[in-house]
C-alpha positions as CSV (number, residue, x, y, z in Angstrom):
1,M,-11.9,-0.1,-10.0
2,G,-13.4,1.4,-6.8
3,I,-16.3,3.5,-5.6
4,S,-17.5,5.0,-2.3
5,M,-20.6,6.8,-1.1
6,L,-20.3,9.5,1.7
7,E,-22.6,11.5,3.9
8,H,-21.8,14.7,5.7
9,H,-23.8,15.4,8.9
10,D,-24.0,19.0,10.2
11,D,-26.3,18.5,13.2
12,P,-25.5,20.0,16.6
13,K,-26.8,16.8,18.3
14,I,-24.3,14.6,16.7
15,K,-21.6,17.2,16.1
16,I,-20.0,17.4,12.7
17,A,-19.5,13.8,11.5
18,G,-19.1,11.9,8.3
19,N,-20.4,8.5,7.3
20,I,-18.9,6.2,4.7
21,H,-21.8,4.2,3.5
22,Y,-19.8,1.9,1.4
23,L,-16.5,1.4,-0.3
24,W,-16.1,-1.1,-3.1
25,V,-13.0,-2.2,-5.0
26,E,-13.3,-4.7,-7.8
27,P,-11.8,-8.0,-6.6
28,E,-9.1,-8.1,-9.3
29,H,-7.9,-4.7,-8.1
30,R,-7.7,-5.4,-4.4
31,K,-4.3,-5.6,-2.7
32,N,-3.1,-2.7,-4.8
33,N,-3.8,0.0,-2.2
34,I,-6.8,1.3,-4.1
35,G,-9.0,1.1,-1.0
36,K,-6.4,3.1,1.0
37,T,-6.2,5.7,-1.9
38,I,-10.0,6.1,-1.8
39,V,-10.0,6.5,2.0
40,A,-7.2,9.1,1.8
41,R,-9.4,11.1,-0.6
42,I,-12.4,10.7,1.6
43,I,-10.4,12.0,4.5
44,Q,-9.2,15.0,2.5
45,F,-12.8,15.8,1.6
46,F,-14.1,15.5,5.1
47,K,-11.2,17.5,6.6
48,E,-11.9,20.3,4.1
49,N,-15.5,20.3,5.4
50,G,-14.6,20.5,9.1
51,V,-15.3,16.8,9.9
52,N,-13.3,15.2,12.6
53,D,-15.1,11.8,13.1
54,L,-16.0,9.2,10.5
55,F,-18.5,6.5,10.9
56,L,-19.0,3.6,8.5
57,D,-21.1,0.5,8.1
58,Y,-20.5,-2.9,6.4
59,N,-22.4,-6.1,6.5
60,F,-22.0,-8.6,9.3
61,G,-19.8,-11.4,8.2
62,N,-17.9,-9.4,5.6
63,I,-14.5,-10.5,6.8
64,E,-12.6,-8.5,4.1
65,A,-14.3,-5.3,5.2
66,E,-13.7,-6.1,8.9
67,K,-10.0,-6.7,8.2
68,F,-9.6,-3.6,6.0
69,W,-11.3,-1.2,8.4
70,G,-9.7,-2.9,11.4
71,R,-6.2,-2.1,9.9
72,L,-7.3,1.5,9.9
73,G,-8.3,1.4,13.6
74,Y,-12.0,0.9,13.3
75,T,-13.8,-1.4,15.8
76,P,-17.5,-2.5,15.6
77,G,-19.6,-0.2,17.8
78,I,-23.3,-0.5,16.8
79,I,-25.3,-3.6,16.1
80,V,-28.0,-3.3,13.5
81,A,-30.5,-6.2,13.5
82,R,-32.9,-7.1,10.7
83,N,-36.1,-9.1,10.7
84,S,-39.1,-9.4,8.4
85,I,-42.5,-8.0,9.4
86,K,-44.0,-11.4,8.7
87,N,-41.7,-13.1,11.1
88,I,-42.2,-10.5,13.8
89,E,-46.0,-10.8,13.5
90,K,-45.7,-14.6,14.1
91,K,-43.8,-14.0,17.3
92,L,-46.2,-11.4,18.7
């Protein structure tokens, strides 16, 4: 039905923070609060490990993810750009 991958940082430079690398709910199970249930369990895990701040990433143009995370108060904060080495070399 759903899956997530997490990362726990314990680095003084970035404080104690968590990262949600992905959260996936099968399309036929969406709109059944499964995503919120997974996030609640993620929060429980991170709270038990002293984490106060959570970061996450999702693909640009993923409107469903943007809406889901936006309803939980997330706003985009970092831009990650991608290019092929071959294309970069052409432009050098």
